[in-house]
N, CA, C and O atoms as CSV, one atom per row, in Angstrom:
chain,resi,resn,atom,element,x,y,z
A,1,MET,N,N,-8.235,21.613,47.483
A,1,MET,CA,C,-8.906,21.777,46.226
A,1,MET,C,C,-7.935,22.194,45.123
A,1,MET,O,O,-8.033,21.721,43.990
A,2,SER,N,N,-7.010,23.068,45.453
A,2,SER,CA,C,-6.066,23.533,44.445
A,2,SER,C,C,-5.078,22.428,44.063
A,2,SER,O,O,-4.657,22.354,42.909
A,3,SER,N,N,-4.707,21.577,45.006
A,3,SER,CA,C,-3.795,20.483,44.677
A,3,SER,C,C,-4.476,19.483,43.745
A,3,SER,O,O,-3.814,18.866,42.910
A,4,GLU,N,N,-5.776,19.322,43.877
A,4,GLU,CA,C,-6.520,18.435,42.988
A,4,GLU,C,C,-6.547,19.005,41.567
A,4,GLU,O,O,-6.425,18.253,40.600
A,5,ASN,N,N,-6.703,20.297,41.433
A,5,ASN,CA,C,-6.674,20.949,40.124
A,5,ASN,C,C,-5.299,20.823,39.484
A,5,ASN,O,O,-5.187,20.620,38.275
A,6,GLN,N,N,-4.245,20.945,40.303
A,6,GLN,CA,C,-2.893,20.821,39.776
A,6,GLN,C,C,-2.647,19.408,39.259
A,6,GLN,O,O,-1.981,19.232,38.239
A,7,LYS,N,N,-3.175,18.404,39.947
A,7,LYS,CA,C,-3.013,17.021,39.513
A,7,LYS,C,C,-3.727,16.801,38.181
A,7,LYS,O,O,-3.203,16.119,37.300
A,8,GLN,N,N,-4.911,17.371,38.034
A,8,GLN,CA,C,-5.651,17.236,36.784
A,8,GLN,C,C,-4.911,17.918,35.635
A,8,GLN,O,O,-4.909,17.412,34.512
A,9,GLU,N,N,-4.284,19.059,35.907
A,9,GLU,CA,C,-3.518,19.753,34.878
A,9,GLU,C,C,-2.315,18.924,34.451
A,9,GLU,O,O,-2.001,18.855,33.263
A,10,LYS,N,N,-1.636,18.292,35.411
A,10,LYS,CA,C,-0.487,17.454,35.097
A,10,LYS,C,C,-0.909,16.253,34.263
A,10,LYS,O,O,-0.212,15.869,33.324
A,11,VAL,N,N,-2.056,15.658,34.607
A,11,VAL,CA,C,-2.546,14.506,33.863
A,11,VAL,C,C,-2.919,14.917,32.447
A,11,VAL,O,O,-2.617,14.195,31.497
A,12,SER,N,N,-3.575,16.076,32.289
A,12,SER,CA,C,-3.971,16.505,30.955
A,12,SER,C,C,-2.756,16.838,30.096
A,12,SER,O,O,-2.796,16.643,28.881
A,13,LYS,N,N,-1.687,17.331,30.693
A,13,LYS,CA,C,-0.471,17.619,29.943
A,13,LYS,C,C,0.248,16.328,29.560
A,13,LYS,O,O,0.864,16.266,28.496
A,14,ALA,N,N,0.185,15.319,30.386
A,14,ALA,CA,C,0.879,14.063,30.131
A,14,ALA,C,C,0.184,13.228,29.065
A,14,ALA,O,O,0.816,12.350,28.478
A,15,VAL,N,N,-1.085,13.467,28.798
A,15,VAL,CA,C,-1.854,12.668,27.856
A,15,VAL,C,C,-1.587,13.077,26.406
A,15,VAL,O,O,-1.987,12.360,25.488
A,16,LYS,N,N,-0.927,14.198,26.183
A,16,LYS,CA,C,-0.674,14.688,24.830
A,16,LYS,C,C,0.081,13.631,24.024
A,16,LYS,O,O,1.150,13.183,24.440
A,17,PRO,N,N,-0.473,13.225,22.862
A,17,PRO,CA,C,0.175,12.162,22.082
A,17,PRO,C,C,1.460,12.644,21.415
A,17,PRO,O,O,1.582,13.805,21.022
A,18,LYS,N,N,2.409,11.723,21.300
A,18,LYS,CA,C,3.665,12.018,20.616
A,18,LYS,C,C,3.717,11.171,19.346
A,18,LYS,O,O,3.514,9.958,19.391
A,19,PHE,N,N,3.985,11.813,18.230
A,19,PHE,CA,C,4.075,11.120,16.966
A,19,PHE,C,C,5.535,10.854,16.630
A,19,PHE,O,O,6.425,11.606,17.029
A,20,ILE,N,N,5.768,9.787,15.899
A,20,ILE,CA,C,7.126,9.432,15.527
A,20,ILE,C,C,7.681,10.436,14.528
A,20,ILE,O,O,8.834,10.854,14.628
A,21,PHE,N,N,6.851,10.819,13.565
A,21,PHE,CA,C,7.276,11.731,12.516
A,21,PHE,C,C,6.645,13.102,12.728
A,21,PHE,O,O,5.623,13.232,13.403
A,22,GLY,N,N,7.263,14.112,12.148
A,22,GLY,CA,C,6.724,15.458,12.190
A,22,GLY,C,C,5.714,15.676,11.072
A,22,GLY,O,O,5.502,14.802,10.231
A,23,LYS,N,N,5.101,16.838,11.075
A,23,LYS,CA,C,4.081,17.162,10.079
A,23,LYS,C,C,4.668,17.149,8.672
A,23,LYS,O,O,4.036,16.663,7.734
A,24,GLN,N,N,5.868,17.681,8.528
A,24,GLN,CA,C,6.503,17.733,7.215
A,24,GLN,C,C,6.806,16.325,6.686
A,24,GLN,O,O,6.727,16.093,5.480
A,25,ASN,N,N,7.145,15.404,7.556
A,25,ASN,CA,C,7.402,14.029,7.139
A,25,ASN,C,C,6.140,13.389,6.558
A,25,ASN,O,O,6.194,12.711,5.532
A,26,TYR,N,N,5.007,13.611,7.223
A,26,TYR,CA,C,3.752,13.047,6.729
A,26,TYR,C,C,3.359,13.671,5.400
A,26,TYR,O,O,2.846,12.974,4.524
A,27,ILE,N,N,3.587,14.959,5.231
A,27,ILE,CA,C,3.279,15.615,3.957
A,27,ILE,C,C,4.145,15.038,2.844
A,27,ILE,O,O,3.660,14.797,1.738
A,28,LEU,N,N,5.421,14.816,3.132
A,28,LEU,CA,C,6.311,14.223,2.133
A,28,LEU,C,C,5.903,12.789,1.791
A,28,LEU,O,O,6.005,12.379,0.635
A,29,MET,N,N,5.441,12.023,2.783
A,29,MET,CA,C,5.000,10.656,2.522
A,29,MET,C,C,3.754,10.635,1.639
A,29,MET,O,O,3.635,9.792,0.749
A,30,ILE,N,N,2.836,11.552,1.882
A,30,ILE,CA,C,1.635,11.632,1.047
A,30,ILE,C,C,2.015,12.016,-0.379
A,30,ILE,O,O,1.482,11.462,-1.340
A,31,ALA,N,N,2.943,12.970,-0.514
A,31,ALA,CA,C,3.408,13.362,-1.842
A,31,ALA,C,C,4.067,12.182,-2.553
A,31,ALA,O,O,3.885,12.007,-3.758
A,32,ALA,N,N,4.821,11.383,-1.827
A,32,ALA,CA,C,5.474,10.212,-2.421
A,32,ALA,C,C,4.443,9.213,-2.939
A,32,ALA,O,O,4.595,8.671,-4.034
A,33,VAL,N,N,3.411,8.974,-2.163
A,33,VAL,CA,C,2.360,8.040,-2.593
A,33,VAL,C,C,1.670,8.567,-3.848
A,33,VAL,O,O,1.378,7.799,-4.765
A,34,LEU,N,N,1.410,9.873,-3.892
A,34,LEU,CA,C,0.771,10.453,-5.076
A,34,LEU,C,C,1.670,10.347,-6.311
A,34,LEU,O,O,1.186,10.044,-7.401
A,35,ILE,N,N,2.961,10.590,-6.150
A,35,ILE,CA,C,3.897,10.484,-7.271
A,35,ILE,C,C,3.972,9.044,-7.775
A,35,ILE,O,O,4.008,8.812,-8.983
A,36,ILE,N,N,3.997,8.082,-6.863
A,36,ILE,CA,C,4.023,6.673,-7.254
A,36,ILE,C,C,2.744,6.316,-8.010
A,36,ILE,O,O,2.791,5.620,-9.025
A,37,ALA,N,N,1.608,6.794,-7.515
A,37,ALA,CA,C,0.331,6.509,-8.183
A,37,ALA,C,C,0.307,7.115,-9.591
A,37,ALA,O,O,-0.169,6.481,-10.533
A,38,ILE,N,N,0.818,8.331,-9.729
A,38,ILE,CA,C,0.867,8.966,-11.053
A,38,ILE,C,C,1.746,8.150,-11.997
A,38,ILE,O,O,1.404,7.978,-13.168
A,39,GLY,N,N,2.859,7.653,-11.504
A,39,GLY,CA,C,3.736,6.822,-12.333
A,39,GLY,C,C,3.060,5.548,-12.799
A,39,GLY,O,O,3.209,5.156,-13.956
A,40,PHE,N,N,2.314,4.893,-11.907
A,40,PHE,CA,C,1.615,3.672,-12.302
A,40,PHE,C,C,0.472,3.969,-13.267
A,40,PHE,O,O,0.202,3.177,-14.169
A,41,ILE,N,N,-0.193,5.091,-13.085
A,41,ILE,CA,C,-1.254,5.473,-14.029
A,41,ILE,C,C,-0.657,5.730,-15.409
A,41,ILE,O,O,-1.254,5.376,-16.426
A,42,MET,N,N,0.516,6.342,-15.440
A,42,MET,CA,C,1.186,6.587,-16.722
A,42,MET,C,C,1.583,5.276,-17.407
A,42,MET,O,O,1.623,5.212,-18.636
A,43,MET,N,N,1.875,4.236,-16.628
A,43,MET,CA,C,2.260,2.945,-17.201
A,43,MET,C,C,1.070,2.136,-17.687
A,43,MET,O,O,1.241,1.212,-18.483
A,44,SER,N,N,-0.121,2.458,-17.231
A,44,SER,CA,C,-1.285,1.644,-17.579
A,44,SER,C,C,-1.768,1.941,-18.996
A,44,SER,O,O,-1.393,2.948,-19.596
A,45,GLY,N,N,-2.594,1.061,-19.511
A,45,GLY,CA,C,-3.184,1.238,-20.833
A,45,GLY,C,C,-2.795,0.124,-21.781
A,45,GLY,O,O,-1.813,-0.585,-21.560
A,46,ASN,N,N,-3.582,-0.023,-22.845
A,46,ASN,CA,C,-3.337,-1.086,-23.817
A,46,ASN,C,C,-2.712,-0.581,-25.116
A,46,ASN,O,O,-2.090,-1.356,-25.841
A,47,LYS,N,N,-2.868,0.693,-25.413
A,47,LYS,CA,C,-2.329,1.226,-26.660
A,47,LYS,C,C,-0.819,1.431,-26.547
A,47,LYS,O,O,-0.315,1.933,-25.543
A,48,ASP,N,N,-0.132,1.040,-27.579
A,48,ASP,CA,C,1.306,1.304,-27.720
A,48,ASP,C,C,2.081,1.000,-26.431
A,48,ASP,O,O,2.597,1.904,-25.774
A,49,ILE,N,N,2.151,-0.285,-26.087
A,49,ILE,CA,C,2.781,-0.666,-24.823
A,49,ILE,C,C,4.283,-0.438,-24.817
A,49,ILE,O,O,4.903,-0.480,-23.754
A,50,TYR,N,N,4.881,-0.198,-25.971
A,50,TYR,CA,C,6.320,0.032,-26.035
A,50,TYR,C,C,6.664,1.507,-26.218
A,50,TYR,O,O,7.742,1.832,-26.717
A,51,SER,N,N,5.761,2.402,-25.819
A,51,SER,CA,C,6.058,3.828,-25.954
A,51,SER,C,C,7.106,4.240,-24.928
A,51,SER,O,O,7.277,3.596,-23.893
A,52,THR,N,N,7.798,5.320,-25.238
A,52,THR,CA,C,8.868,5.808,-24.358
A,52,THR,C,C,8.326,6.188,-22.988
A,52,THR,O,O,8.990,5.986,-21.971
A,53,MET,N,N,7.120,6.737,-22.967
A,53,MET,CA,C,6.553,7.154,-21.687
A,53,MET,C,C,6.303,5.944,-20.774
A,53,MET,O,O,6.537,6.013,-19.567
A,54,LYS,N,N,5.830,4.847,-21.354
A,54,LYS,CA,C,5.474,3.686,-20.531
A,54,LYS,C,C,6.673,2.861,-20.095
A,54,LYS,O,O,6.635,2.260,-19.021
A,55,ILE,N,N,7.734,2.810,-20.889
A,55,ILE,CA,C,8.859,1.946,-20.513
A,55,ILE,C,C,10.047,2.701,-19.942
A,55,ILE,O,O,10.980,2.087,-19.425
A,56,THR,N,N,10.025,4.042,-20.029
A,56,THR,CA,C,11.166,4.807,-19.522
A,56,THR,C,C,10.761,5.869,-18.510
A,56,THR,O,O,11.225,5.858,-17.369
A,57,ILE,N,N,9.900,6.782,-18.929
A,57,ILE,CA,C,9.570,7.935,-18.081
A,57,ILE,C,C,8.748,7.530,-16.857
A,57,ILE,O,O,9.058,7.950,-15.743
A,58,ALA,N,N,7.709,6.722,-17.048
A,58,ALA,CA,C,6.853,6.327,-15.921
A,58,ALA,C,C,7.616,5.539,-14.848
A,58,ALA,O,O,7.434,5.821,-13.664
A,59,PRO,N,N,8.462,4.564,-15.211
A,59,PRO,CA,C,9.230,3.881,-14.155
A,59,PRO,C,C,10.188,4.806,-13.410
A,59,PRO,O,O,10.414,4.628,-12.213
A,60,ILE,N,N,10.756,5.797,-14.112
A,60,ILE,CA,C,11.630,6.757,-13.437
A,60,ILE,C,C,10.828,7.574,-12.431
A,60,ILE,O,O,11.311,7.859,-11.336
A,61,ILE,N,N,9.593,7.956,-12.801
A,61,ILE,CA,C,8.736,8.713,-11.881
A,61,ILE,C,C,8.390,7.858,-10.660
A,61,ILE,O,O,8.381,8.357,-9.535
A,62,VAL,N,N,8.107,6.582,-10.878
A,62,VAL,CA,C,7.811,5.686,-9.746
A,62,VAL,C,C,9.020,5.578,-8.821
A,62,VAL,O,O,8.874,5.639,-7.600
A,63,LEU,N,N,10.198,5.421,-9.388
A,63,LEU,CA,C,11.414,5.336,-8.561
A,63,LEU,C,C,11.666,6.638,-7.802
A,63,LEU,O,O,12.126,6.615,-6.660
A,64,MET,N,N,11.365,7.772,-8.435
A,64,MET,CA,C,11.496,9.050,-7.740
A,64,MET,C,C,10.524,9.128,-6.561
A,64,MET,O,O,10.857,9.676,-5.511
A,65,GLY,N,N,9.325,8.578,-6.740
A,65,GLY,CA,C,8.362,8.542,-5.643
A,65,GLY,C,C,8.847,7.682,-4.489
A,65,GLY,O,O,8.699,8.053,-3.325
A,66,PHE,N,N,9.428,6.529,-4.815
A,66,PHE,CA,C,9.987,5.676,-3.759
A,66,PHE,C,C,11.157,6.367,-3.062
A,66,PHE,O,O,11.309,6.261,-1.845
A,67,GLY,N,N,11.974,7.068,-3.829
A,67,GLY,CA,C,13.085,7.817,-3.229
A,67,GLY,C,C,12.583,8.896,-2.279
A,67,GLY,O,O,13.136,9.087,-1.196
A,68,LEU,N,N,11.533,9.600,-2.691
A,68,LEU,CA,C,10.952,10.619,-1.818
A,68,LEU,C,C,10.370,9.991,-0.554
A,68,LEU,O,O,10.463,10.572,0.527
A,69,GLY,N,N,9.772,8.807,-0.684
A,69,GLY,CA,C,9.242,8.110,0.487
A,69,GLY,C,C,10.328,7.719,1.467
A,69,GLY,O,O,10.154,7.849,2.679
A,70,ILE,N,N,11.442,7.243,0.950
A,70,ILE,CA,C,12.576,6.885,1.817
A,70,ILE,C,C,13.131,8.136,2.496
A,70,ILE,O,O,13.463,8.113,3.681
A,71,PHE,N,N,13.228,9.231,1.733
A,71,PHE,CA,C,13.699,10.487,2.316
A,71,PHE,C,C,12.759,10.960,3.417
A,71,PHE,O,O,13.215,11.441,4.455
A,72,ALA,N,N,11.444,10.829,3.199
A,72,ALA,CA,C,10.460,11.264,4.197
A,72,ALA,C,C,10.593,10.457,5.486
A,72,ALA,O,O,10.400,10.993,6.578
A,73,ILE,N,N,10.918,9.187,5.366
A,73,ILE,CA,C,11.074,8.347,6.558
A,73,ILE,C,C,12.379,8.665,7.285
A,73,ILE,O,O,12.410,8.699,8.516
A,74,MET,N,N,13.444,8.897,6.542
A,74,MET,CA,C,14.754,9.105,7.147
A,74,MET,C,C,14.963,10.522,7.685
A,74,MET,O,O,15.814,10.727,8.551
A,75,LYS,N,N,14.210,11.493,7.193
A,75,LYS,CA,C,14.384,12.885,7.599
A,75,LYS,C,C,14.005,13.058,9.059
A,75,LYS,O,O,12.955,12.587,9.496
A,76,LYS,N,N,14.856,13.729,9.806
A,76,LYS,CA,C,14.549,14.001,11.213
A,76,LYS,C,C,13.506,15.096,11.291
A,76,LYS,O,O,13.598,16.091,10.571
A,77,PRO,N,N,12.520,14.929,12.150
A,77,PRO,CA,C,11.497,15.981,12.268
A,77,PRO,C,C,12.104,17.255,12.871
A,77,PRO,O,O,12.949,17.192,13.764
A,78,THR,N,N,11.665,18.390,12.372
A,78,THR,CA,C,12.190,19.664,12.858
A,78,THR,C,C,11.413,20.171,14.059
A,78,THR,O,O,11.865,21.089,14.744
A,79,GLU,N,N,10.247,19.587,14.327
A,79,GLU,CA,C,9.434,20.022,15.459
A,79,GLU,C,C,10.027,19.519,16.759
A,79,GLU,O,O,10.744,18.519,16.782
A,80,ASN,N,N,9.724,20.220,17.841
A,80,ASN,CA,C,10.204,19.821,19.156
A,80,ASN,C,C,9.342,18.686,19.674
A,80,ASN,O,O,8.155,18.887,19.931
A,81,LEU,N,N,9.914,17.485,19.835
A,81,LEU,CA,C,9.156,16.340,20.290
A,81,LEU,C,C,9.009,16.266,21.803
A,81,LEU,O,O,8.176,15.513,22.307
A,82,ASP,N,N,9.817,17.048,22.541
A,82,ASP,CA,C,9.755,17.009,23.999
A,82,ASP,C,C,8.544,17.740,24.539
A,82,ASP,O,O,8.073,17.419,25.629
A,83,ALA,N,N,8.037,18.696,23.821
A,83,ALA,CA,C,6.919,19.520,24.307
A,83,ALA,C,C,5.614,18.796,24.190
A,83,ALA,O,O,4.571,19.340,24.552
């Protein structure tokens, strides 16, 4: 009976899912998507299409969001993946 319980414990420990990225990576990816969305919202609109915000600042914000997304993907997770 005890060996059967030990087998069930081993199976339950082995079923634990492993993620490719750590929690911090996912948080950074979500932040990147939000920054990109804010940049595109800043670019939208019909009034004054040649304003400094729409042709300079908003594209820089979008590029910063893409940079953060690349950093989030390339960053090694700090959590222990073996456990």
